[in-house]
N, C-alpha and C positions, 0 to 999 in steps of 0.2 A: 950279396950273392953268396950262396953256399953250394959247393959241389961235393957230392958224396960219390966215391967210386971204389972199384976193386972189391965190390961186395956182391953177394947174391941178392936178387930183387924179386919179390913176389908182389905184383901190382894189384892183385885181386880185381882187375878190370873185368868187363863182361866176357872177354875171351880167355881169362885166366892166364894172361901173359906173364912169363917168368924169365929171368936171365940168371944163368949160373955165375956170370961175371958182368956186372952192369953198373950203371951210374944214374944219379939223380941230380938235377940242377934246380935250385930253389931261389926265387928272387921276388921281392915285394910281397912276401907272405904266401906266394903261390908256387906250384910246380910248373916250371917252364920247359923242362926236358926230362925224359926218362928213356933209357935204352940200353943196348948191349955195349960192352967195352968201355973205353975211356970217354969222358965228357969232352966236348969241344974246348978249345983254348979261348979264353976271353981277355980282351984288352981293357981290363978294369980290375979293381980290387976284388979278390975272390978268396973266401975261406975254403980251402980244400981239405976234405976229411978222407983219410984212408980207411976204408971199411973192410980191409982184409980180415977174413975169419968171421965176418958178420953177415946177417940177413937183414935187408931193409924191407919193411912192410908198412902199410898205412897204420897210423895210430889207432889203438883199440878204442872202442866206444862203449862205455858202460851205461846200460839202459835202465838199471834199477838199483837204488841204494837208499840207505837211511844213515847218513853220516853221523848223526847225533849218537847212534848206538855204539860208536867207538869207545865210549866211556863205560859201557856195561857189558863188555865181553866176558865170556866164561860163566855166565849165570844160566839158571834153568837148564842144566846140561842134559837132563833126561826127559824133557817135556816136548809134547807135540805143540802145534802152533797155538791153540787156544790156551793151553796150560802155560806156555811160555809167555804169551801176552799178559795173562792174568797175573803172573809173578812180576813182570817187568813194568807194566803200566804205572804202579805206584812209585817206582824208582824214577821213571821218566817224568813224573809229575813235578820233580825238582829241577827241570831244565830251566836254564837262564841264558842270557845272551853270551856271557863269557864261556860257558860250557859249550854252546853251539859253535862259537867261533873256533875254539880249540879243537873240537872233534872234526869240524869241516876241514880245517887246514891239515890236520894229521891224516885224515882219510884220503884227501885228494893227493897229498904228498906221497903217501904209500901207493896209491893207484898209479901215479906217475912212474914210480920205481918199478911197476909191473907192466909198463907199456901202454898205459891209458893216456890219451890226449883229450878226450871229451867225456864228461861224466854228468849224468843227471843226478838229482837227489830228490827223494820223496819225503818231505818233512810235513808231518800231520799232527804233531803234538804241540799245542800252543797253550800252556798253562797261564792263567791270569797272572799278570804282574811279572812275566818272564823277560820283558824287554822286547826290542826289535830283533827278532830271531832271523828274519829274512835278510836284514841289513848285515847282521853278523856273518851270515853265510856268504853273501856276495863279496864282502870285503876280504874274507879269508880266501875265497877262490881267486880273487884278483892277485893276492900276494903269491899264491902258488903258481898261477899262470896257466891252468888248464881251461879249456872251453867248458862252460858250466850251464847246465839246463836245470835250474831249481824248479821243482814242482810245488806250487803252493797247495799243500794238502789241507785236509780238514776232517773233523769228526763232529757230528751233532746228535748222535744216537747213543746216549749213556745207558748204564745198566738199569736205571729206574724205568727206562722206556723200552727195555728189551734188547738193548745192544750189549756188546762185550766190555767196552771201556768204562772205567768209573766216571761218574758224573763230573768229578772235579777237573777233568782234562778235556771235556768236550766244549764246543763253542755253540752259541746260538746260530741258527741257520743264516739269518740275514747278516750277522756280523761276519761269519765265515765268507760269505759271498762278497761282501764289501771289501774285506781284507784281501781277497783273491784279486779283485779288480784293481785295487791299489797297487798290488805287487806287479801286475802287468803294466800299469801306468809308469811306475818308477823304474822298472828294470828290463822289460822285454825289448830286445833289439832284433828287428826283422831282417837286418842287412845280411847279405850272403856271408860276409866274413865275421859275423857276430861272435863275440866271446861269451855272450850272456843272453839266454832266452828263457822265458817263463812258460810253464805249462800249468794247467788246471787239474787238480788231483785229489778229489775226495777219497778217503782212505779205502773203504771196503764195504761190501753189502751188510756186514754185521756191525758196522760202526757209523754208518751214514744213513740218513733218511732218504726215502725216494724223492722227496721234495728237493733236497740239496743235490742229489745226483742229477736230476733232470734240469734244475736251474743252473747248475755248474756247466753242464753240457751246452746249454743255450748261451751262457756267458762266454765260454771259450769260442764258440762259433761266431758270436757277434764280434769278438775281438780278434779273431783270426789266429788263435794259438791252439796248441795241441792238448789232448786229453789223456790222462793216465790214472789208473787205479789198479788195486789188487783184484784178481778174479780167478776163481776155480783153482785155488791153491790146495785145498784139503777136502777130504770126505766130510769133515764137520761142516765146512762152508756149504757144501752141496746139500747136506741135510737141513741146515739152517734155511737156505733159500727155498727148499721144497716145502718145509713146514710153515715158513713165514709168508712166502710170496706165491707158493703153489707152482713153482717152475724151477728150472735149473739156473745156475748163475748166468750163463750166457743168454738164456731166454730173458732173464730179468734185465740184463744190460741192454739187450736189444729193445725191450719195452720202454726203457728210459732214454733211448737215443744215444746209447753208449757203444755202438758199433759204427765203424766207418774208417776211411783212410787217414783221418786225423787222430785216431785213437791207438795207443799201444797199451796192452794189458800185462801186468806182472804175473808171471808164473804159468797160468794156463795148463796146470797139471792134469786136472780131471775134466777132460773134454770128450764127450761121446762123438760119434760120427756126425750127428746133426750140428753139434757145436763147431766142429772143424769146418764143416761146409759153410756155416754162417760167417765165420771169421774170413774164410776165403772169398765168399761172395761180397762181403762188405769192404774188404781190403784192410781189415783190422790187424794190427801187428801184435807180436808177443815178445816179452822180455823173459828169456829162459834163464833160470837161476839154479843150475844143477847142484851146486854145493849146499846152498841153503835148503833146498828141497830134501837133500840127503840128511843134513844135520837135524832137521825137524821131523824126518820120517814121513814127509808129505807125499812122496811118490815120484814117479819119473814121467816127465812130459813126453808127449807123442811128437817129438821133434821131426822125425822122418816123415810122418804123415802131414804135419804142418807144411814142411818144405815142399812135399810133393803136390800139395794143393795150391802152392804159390803164396802162402801166408808169409809176410815178412817176419823173420825171427832174428832177434839180437840176443846178446848175452848180458846178464846182470850179476854183479857181485852179491847184491842184497846187503842188508844191514849187518854190521860186524858182530852184533849180538847173536845172529843166527848163522854166521859164516866168519869165524874168527880170523881166518887167514887174510881176507880182505884184498886178495890179489886178482886182478882181472886176467892177467896172463895165465894164471893157473886154471881159469875157467875154460880155456880152449881144450885142455886135456880132460877136464871133468865132463864137459859136454860130449866129447867123443866117447868116453867110457860109459856115460849114462845112456846114450843112444844105443850103444852096442849091447849093454846089459838088457835093454828092452827088445832090440830088434836083430841082434846078431852082428857078426863081424863086418858086414857090409852096410850097416845102418847109417854110418856117417864116416866120411873120409877126413884126413887131416886138413885138406884144403877147404872142405865144407866147414869144418870147425873154425878155421881162420876167417872164412867169410862171415860166419855168425858174429865173430868179435869185431868185425870191421864194417863192411858194407851193409851187413844185416842190421847192425846197430844204427848206422846212419839212416837206413830206411825207417827204423822205428821212430827216430827223432825228426823225421821229415827233412833230412839234410844229405840225402844221397847224391844230390847235384854238387855238393861242396866237399864232402868228407867220405871216408871209407874205402878209397882206392887211390893208387898212385897213378894219376892221369894228368896230362897237361891241362892247366887251367884250374885244377882243384887246389884247395888250401894246403899249405905246406905243413901238414901234421904227419910226422914221420917218426918211426921207431927203428933204431939200428940195434938188433939183438946180437950179442956175442955168442957164437956157437963153436969156438975153437978151444974151449976149456974141457976139463975132464968129464963134465956131465954130458957133453954132446959129441965129443970127438968120436969119429968112426961111423956116425950116421951120415951117409952121403947125401941124402935128400934133406936140404935145409928146412923145408916146411915140416917134414916129419920130425926132424930134430926139435924144432920149436914146439910142436904140438904133443908128440909122444914123450919127449924127454922132460927133464925137470924144468921148472920155470927158468927161462934163460935170463942171464944178466942183461940189463938195458945199458948199452954202451952210450947211446945218445937218444934223447927224446926232444923233438922240436914241435912246437905249437905255433902255427903261422910263421914258421921259420925262426922263431925265438927259442933259445936253449932253455929247457927246464931241467933236464938231466944230462950230465956229461961225465963220461968215464965212471958211470955207475953211481954218481952222487947227485943229489938235488942241488941245483945252483941258485934257485930263486928264494929258498927259505932254508933255515938251519934245521936239519932233521932232529938234532938233539933238543932244540927249543920246542919242536913239535911234540916230542915225547914228554917233556916236562909239562907242557900245557895239558896233555891228555891225563897225565898223572894227577894234576890238580883237579881236572874236571871229574875224574873218577871219584876222588875223595869227596868232592862237593856233593855229588849225587848220592853216594852211599851214606854220607853223614846226614843228609836231609831225610833219606829213607828210614833211618833209625829213629828219627824223632817221633 
């Protein structure tokens, strides 16, 4: 049993309950009490944590990422999405299991240090002879200790067939589908307390055939897992869909069975009113990635309009090659600013930004019953943010301090009640070893790319 007390608490429950001085009690991997003041006294062994100067929130949920990109940060600095992909695809062609293991561990470790307890990953580059990349990711995630939702991605539309990726890194359609089902067989855990769930995730309209998109959707629904893809990220994608398919990206997705309450889409930047209505009508969710959209000059998503229509919206860091900071905690502030740049000072509040990063993300991943808020019975995924340092002192509202202020240090991060970060340091893995692994991975990829 763990008791956290003397801290502010933002539960992010449906009523928005908060306590200026509250407590949490965690037992058996779940929340068993949350409320004001001190926790009850228990006649058993208890670890008591003094949260003075801290804010407790649900663990952040990262809804879109490409962890392998941790080894290719800082490249294609002035490029838009298509130019950036064209420059980096040949580098990613050198991926191998050791590189993927190192980048997955480093990326998840860094996410933990920024308040993330659950992360997805969208891996879609499977070069021939690269080894078992999914196994490498799964083992790395187990070592770090975050809940992990790897998306088995795929591409089967190479440049010779009108797609964007080079032919050397695309798969045959049937092989991609077979590998996706194998990943579900090996790794997907449907249990409420699952640490590992698999989603089906063909990459994008400009790298995947209609056949693969449609059959992947059918596969996911037959197996009862969720669906994920990139959609409506850039103007170039909009033009590609209109020229190639005679419709908008959302119309194309709907035609192929890719809208529904089991789908979450990455980005959703370029959505007209009809697209917003289609997402709302179908219950389709959106992973909002404000920093990546800014880095690539893709535009600003219509988050206020999505929320007002009842569309589930979560936050995504996106790949570190298009968002080098890689911190999910920072996306709370970025989402707030992006929304206000688009819609004015009332477009998004600090508490709405926190909800995007917590319960919104849980809704995207189909886990709102287990994650995303501090409520009795939910899984004990908790962050204790330190707000009494120089960067936050003097902001009386702790949620405003967290969202408007600099990224707050993570004093404690628990996943299912297990300690991953304590006193601002990773406890499950050695952060210096993670850095050395990424350094080797970067050298491996750049050396292969020069050949």
